[in-house]
C-alpha positions, 0 to 999 in steps of 0.5 A: 156850266155857264158863268150866269149859272155859276153866279145864280147858284152862288147867289142862292147860296148867299141868300140861304147863308144870310137867311140862316145867319138871321135865324129865319126858317122858310116860313118866316122868310117866306112871309117877310119876302112875300113868297111861298115857302115851297118856292123858296125851297125850289130856289134853295135846292137850285131847282128853279131860279128866282126872277129879279123881282123875287130876288129883290124881295128876298134881299129886302126881307134880309135887309141887304141891298140886292147889289150887295148879295150879287157882289158876294155871289160874284166873289164866291163864284170867282173863288174870292170869298168875301169876309163879313163886315 
């Protein structure tokens, strides 16, 4: 698996974890992110990768900079889990 695929998979996992941690279901998250809930399901199942615009929308809906989500994903992909701050 290419490194980009590994990081993308980790990014989607981090987004899901953050969504769940905030108690957001697909419907609430889709409204906040401006994305269709079916699309979010495709992302979370790894059936489709988000565009940068969609990833940014999801990050904004979570109130976390996209760069922070990417940092967590890169750490997770490299096997270095990040402790919550």
